[in-house]
N, C-alpha and C positions, 0 to 999 in steps of 0.2 A: 426579429420582434417589433413591432412599431412604438414608439413612445406613447405613453398614455397621455389623454388631453390634459394640458396646463402643468405637466412633470418637468422640472426642473432636472436635465440630465445632462452630461453623464453623472452617476453617483461615483463621488471619489473615495474609493474602499482601499483599506491598509489590511493586506494578507499579511498575518503575523505567524511564523513558523521557527521553532526553537532547533530543530535538528541540523547539524553541521554535516551530515551525511545523507546520501540520496535513500530514501526509502520508498515503501508504498504509499504512503500519505503524501509525500513530495511529488512523486510521480504522478500521482492522482491529481494534483492541484496543477502541476505544469500542464496536464493536458487540458484542463478546464481553460487554463489562462491562455492556452494557444487558441481557443476558439470563441471566448467570451467575446459579447457585442460591445465593442468598445464606445459604442454611442449610448451604452446604458451602464458601462462600467470604465471608470479611470484608475487603473490599479496601481497602486505603490506596495513594495514588497518591504516589509521589517523582519530582519532576519541577522545571525550573528557573522561577524565580517569574515569568518573563515568558512562559510556555508559551501558544500560542493555546488549547489545549483545556481549560485550567483551568474554564471556564464550563460546558462539556459535561460534566466531570466532576461540577461543583456540582449540576448539573440533575439528575444520576444519584444524588445524594447519597452522594458518594464523598469523603471528605476528602482535601485535598492537603497534602504536606509539602516545602518547597522545599529543594532541595539543587544544591550547587554541581556541574557537570559539566564539566571541563577540555575546551577543544577539541582537535580532533585535526589535527595536521600532517604531511602526508609520511606518514600511516599510522600515526603514533604521537602520543600526547599532546604537546602542544607543552613541558608542563613536568613533569617526572616528580615534584618536590615537590609541585606543585599535584595530581596525581593521587593522591599518597599521603596528602594533607591531604583530600581528598575522599572516599577509601577510608574514612579514619578516620571523618569526619562520618557515612558512610553506617553503618559499623559501630555508632558511638553511638545512632544515631536507631533501627536495626534492634532495637537491644535495649531501648530505651526503649519502643517501640512494641509488644513482646511478639511479634515477627514469627514465624511458622512457616516461611516460605519466600519467596523473591524470584522474582518474573518480570520478567527483564530484556529490555526490548523493542526495544533499541537496541544499536548497537556500544560506545557509550560505557559503557552501562548494565552491558553485560556484563564489560567491562575490570573495572570498580568492582567487581561482584558477585564477581568472580574475587580480587579482591585484599581487599576488605573485609567480604564478607558473613559473619556468623558461623553462617548458616543455610543449607539447601540452596538452589541457583538453579537455575531452568529459563529458558535461553536460547531466544528464538524469531527466528529469522534471516530476515529480510525481505529482504535483500540481498547482495551480496558483496563490501562494504567493508570487512570485518573482514580485516586483514592477514595471510596465509596462516601465515607463521611464527609470529605471535605468539597466532594461533588455536590452532596444533598444541600450543604451550606452556601454553595456558590454559584449553583445553577440559576438561581433567581436573578442572577447579576446579568446573565445572557437575554437575548431578545428572542433568540431562536436556536435550538439546538437540533443537529440532523446527525444520524448515525449511520455508518457505511454498510450495515447489514440489521435485519431485524434481530439477530443475536445479540449484538452489541447495544441495540435499543433496548432490549429486555433487560439484559444485564444491568442497566441503569434505571429502569422502571420507567421509559418515556413512552412505551406505546399506547398508553392512554392519557398522556398530559398534553394539554394545547401548547402549540408554539413549538412542536418537535416534528419530525418526520424521517423517515428513511431514504437514503439517498446513495445508493450503490454506486461502486467506481462503473466507468463506461469505457469504451473503446472505440477508434474510428474503426468504420466497417470494412475497409480494404487496406490491409496492413501491406508493407513492404515485403515484397518475396525474397525469401532466404535462399542463401546459395549452399545447397547441401555439399556439395563436392569441395567447394573452398573452405567450409567449416572443417571438414575432416581432415582435409590435407593439413590445415593449421595446428591439429593436436594428434596427427598421426594414426587417424582411426582409419581402416580399411572400409570401402566401400560396401562391402557385405556384410560388417560386424553389426549386432545389434547393440543399440546405445540405449541405456537408461539414464535420466539425470535429474538431480535434485538442485532447485535455484532459489536463493535466498541470501540475504547476509547471513556470515556466520557468528550466529549466536544461537545459545542452547535452545531456546524454545522453538527455532526453527527446525530441530529433529534432522540434521544432518547426521547425529551418531546413530538414530535410529534406522535411517536410511542405509547406513554403511553396516550396520549390524544384519540388516534384512538382504542386503548385495552379497554378503558373505555366504548366506545360506543358499541364495540363488547360484553363486558361483559354484559352489560344490556340487549343484545338480546340473548345471548349464555352463561349464567352462566356455571361455571366449567371449565372455559380456564385457562391453566397457560402460563402467559406471563414472558419470561426471558430477562433480560437486561445482556448481556453479554460484560464485560469489567469494566476497573477501573479508578477511578481519579487518576491524578498523580501530586504531588507538581509543575511539570514542566508546568501543563497545568492550574494552578491558575492565575486568572485574569479576565478580561472582553474580549467581542470580541467573533466571531464565532470560532475561531480556540484555544479558551480556555474554560476552566469549572471549573476542582478541584471541591474542597469540596462543594463550594457553588451550583454548578450546581447539583452534586451528591443530595443535599439535597432536591433541587428543584425537583428532579425526585422521591426522596420517598414521598414527599408530594402528588405529582401528583397519586402515586401508592396508597395512603390511600383510594382516591375514588374508587378503584377496588375491595378492601377487601368485602369479604362478598357475592361477585358474581363472581369473578374470583381470581386469585393469582398472585401477581407478586415477581420473585425471583429475586435479585440482585445477579448474579452470581460470578463478580469479574473476573480477568483475567483469561483467560483458555488456557493453551498452555500444549501439541496441542490439537486441535479442533476437532479430530476424534469422540470421544465419545458423545460431544455435537450436532454434525450434525447427528449422529446416535439417539440421543434423542429427536429430534426436528420434528414436523411436517409440518412447513413452517419458512422460513427465510423471513424477511421483512428488507430491506435495503432504509431509507427514510430520506436522509439528507435533513438539511434547507436550503442548498445552493448546487449548482451543484457539483455534486461527480467528481474527474479527472477520476478515474477508477471504483473501486469497486471489491477489491481483496477479500472481503468476499463471494461476488457473485458467483464467479468460483469456489470458495473452496466448498461453498454448493453444485453448482449444480453438479461438479464433484462428491461429495457424494450421489448425487440421492435427495438432498432436494428442493422441489418446492420452488420458489421465487418470492417474489414481489417487485418491485424497482421503485422509482421515473422517470419520465418520461422525463429525462433530463441528460444531461453531459456525462459521460463514460458508465453508465449502458445502454444507447440506442447501443452502439455497442457490448455489451454482452448478455442481453436478448433479445430473439426474441419472440416476443409478441405471445402469445397462443401456442406456440410449446416449449418452455424450461421456460416459467415463464411468469409474467404479469406485466404490467408497469401501473403506475397510476400517474396522473396529480401530479405537486410537491405541498408541504406545503396545503394540503388539507385533515385533519384528517377525516373529515365526509366520504369523498370519499374512504381514504385507508382502514376506518373500513367496508363500504360495500364490497371491494375486499377482504378483509380477511374473513368475513362472507361467501362470497362466495364459496371461495376457500376450506373453513373447511367444508362446506356443500357437496362438491362435490368430495369425494374421488377417483372418476374415473379421474377426470381432475388433481389431484394432482399426482395419480400414472403415467399418461402421461408425466407431466412435471418431474417426478422423473427419467423417463426412457430416455427421451431426454436431459436433461440438460448434463448428461456426454458425451454425442455425440458432442453436442456444443462445450465444452472445449477441448475433444481430437481434434477436428477439428480446431480450432482457438487460442488454448491458450496452446499449448505443452511447457513444459519449454525447451525440447532439441532444438526446433526451435528457440527459444529465445536466447538460448546459442551461438548456432553457429552462429546467427545474430549478436550478440555482438561481439563474437571472429573475425567475418569478420570487424567488424568497427575498432577493435583495431589494427588489422595488418595496415589496411590502413590509419589509423590517427597516430599512434603511431611508426609504423614500418618502414613507409617510409623513414624516416632520418636515421636509423640505418646502421653502416657500413655494406655492403655486400648487400643490400638491391636491390629491381630491381629498385627502384628509383635512387639510388646512380650508378648505373651500365648505366643507360640511358644518 
């Protein structure tokens, strides 16, 4: 992208993210930062000191600034004084770094930017955890808001508002090839076995319990199937509620898996990164959360890799999976129905092969990383560049 005439570039942008563990929002942002035009954007990343993506950022040559982000309890920061103190720290840091704009990537970051940013802030909504009343009160303090799906944009009433857009996640067109045999050997899976997988952090909303309930029904009728649970329990996820899980949820999943023993096999794979070998090693991916998913990054990753997918028929997956073309949609929260669809596809290799052919085409057409990056650069120039000396807005 060529610099606009008279525009002072690059824009120094602070990317702020509160999450200490790697999730979909962090993966999406890392992919963008790996491709962003450094002639347009000079990134600085503000994040907790223990954040797991710090090494990824260092590999990208992006400097990290530690910042305190107070935890949220029951929809609001646990301590207002802690929130205000963190907002003050952010304000001072942004001024010290000579920042032109803030990209707030998570809810706590968005709250902090509303209270502490002396420069325009862009919010990227990746889920629906921002309390609605608080969002309506604070959203006017953002310069632009994007949602990662029309589903999320609609949940927050953004579709008809100025200064908003839908910015779905994107992927590189040519993924690294996975090694099916190596993956299966590593987990003791026979080459001729059928493998069904669910992938995501071990939190209740991801629905691994529903997946295993369906797996038990499948194993009763089709013994010998391998079921993979890919993801790990994090200390950050300890606690009750749909967005938590931790060791208690892991134990619950292990108990569910006991009922499958002897008919099929459940393997808890832990966190896998990268996922190329895992996608090559599976025959079907199931994405079946217990509540509507904002997007479903694992779906487009699997589809790009040529893996047939089954997803819950609600939320963001409705914008990803083209029914009976690139995958199959199943009514949510119905393990019996999910089991029927899993059995149906496992017994229909021709349909699985068709989904495997068409899935990558859908991703190339609708979810190209290059398109996502260019759109985001345009937003940055529009929102953060207009106040810079020498910009078109200044000359007008």
